[in-house]
C-alpha positions in Angstrom: -32.6 -31.3 31.9 -30.6 -28.1 32.5 -31.7 -24.8 31.1 -29.7 -21.9 29.7 -31.2 -18.6 30.7 -31.9 -16.5 27.7 -33.9 -13.3 27.5 -37.1 -15.1 28.2 -35.5 -17.8 30.5 -36.9 -20.7 28.5 -34.0 -21.8 26.3 -33.3 -25.5 26.6 -29.7 -26.7 26.8 -30.3 -29.6 24.4 -30.3 -27.5 21.2 -27.2 -25.7 22.4 -25.4 -29.0 22.9 -26.7 -30.3 19.5 -25.4 -27.2 17.8 -22.1 -27.3 19.6 -21.4 -31.0 18.8 -22.9 -31.2 15.3 -22.0 -27.9 13.7 -18.8 -27.1 15.6 -17.6 -30.7 15.5 -18.5 -31.2 11.9 -16.9 -28.0 10.8 -13.7 -28.8 12.7 -13.6 -32.3 11.2 -14.0 -30.8 7.7 -11.2 -28.3 8.4 -8.9 -31.0 9.7 -9.6 -33.2 6.6 -8.9 -30.3 4.3 -5.7 -29.3 6.0 -4.1 -32.5 4.8 -4.0 -31.0 1.3 -3.0 -27.5 2.2 0.4 -26.1 3.1 1.1 -24.8 6.6 1.4 -21.3 5.4 -2.1 -21.3 3.8 -3.6 -23.0 6.9 -2.1 -20.3 9.1 -3.6 -17.6 6.9 -7.0 -19.3 7.0 -7.1 -19.7 10.7 -5.7 -16.2 11.2 -8.5 -14.7 9.1 -11.3 -16.7 10.8 -12.1 -14.1 13.5 -12.0 -11.4 10.9 -14.5 -13.3 8.8 -16.8 -13.9 11.8 -16.7 -10.2 12.7 -17.4 -9.2 9.1 -20.4 -11.6 8.8 -21.7 -10.2 12.1 -21.4 -6.7 10.7 -22.9 -7.6 7.4 -25.7 -10.0 8.5 -26.5 -8.8 12.0 -25.7 -5.1 11.5 -23.3 -5.1 14.4 -21.6 -1.8 14.9 -17.8 -1.5 14.9 -15.9 1.0 17.0 -12.4 2.3 16.2 -10.8 -0.6 18.1 -12.5 -3.1 15.8 -11.2 -1.3 12.7 -7.7 -1.2 14.1 -7.8 -4.9 14.8 -9.1 -5.6 11.2 -6.2 -3.6 9.8 -3.7 -5.4 12.0 -5.0 -8.8 11.0 -5.0 -8.0 7.3 -1.5 -6.6 7.6 -0.1 -9.7 9.3 -1.9 -11.9 6.7 -0.3 -10.0 3.9 3.2 -10.3 5.5 2.8 -14.0 5.7 1.6 -14.3 2.1 4.4 -12.1 0.8 7.2 -13.7 2.7 5.7 -17.3 2.5 7.1 -20.2 4.5 10.6 -20.4 5.6 13.1 -21.7 3.1 14.3 -25.2 3.5 17.8 -24.0 4.3 16.5 -21.9 7.2 14.6 -24.9 8.5 17.7 -27.1 8.3 19.7 -24.4 10.2 17.0 -24.2 12.8 17.1 -28.0 13.2 20.9 -28.0 13.6 20.7 -25.3 16.3 18.0 -27.2 18.2 20.1 -30.5 18.0 23.1 -28.6 19.4 21.1 -27.1 22.2 19.6 -30.5 23.3 22.9 -32.5 23.3 24.9 -32.3 26.5 
């Protein structure tokens, strides 16, 4: 079986495949099932904050160091998340207008 070279060169690929399929697949399946009960706006916020949560856990649990670039990205992600939360989803009239414009553009 193939090997993934780690620091000691003895890491088997089987655990990596297992973790990738079981944990990543299971988490994505749970996320997809949960999205059926959540609005598109909230789903966007959750997925937008996912990298921020990962970086925060790495900082907290693994003592990863952040540079100025990381802090700037954190501020930008939080700012965009707040904008989405404050403005919310498009109103139904805006959606209807967009659909009408799209229908006009596609008809010849």
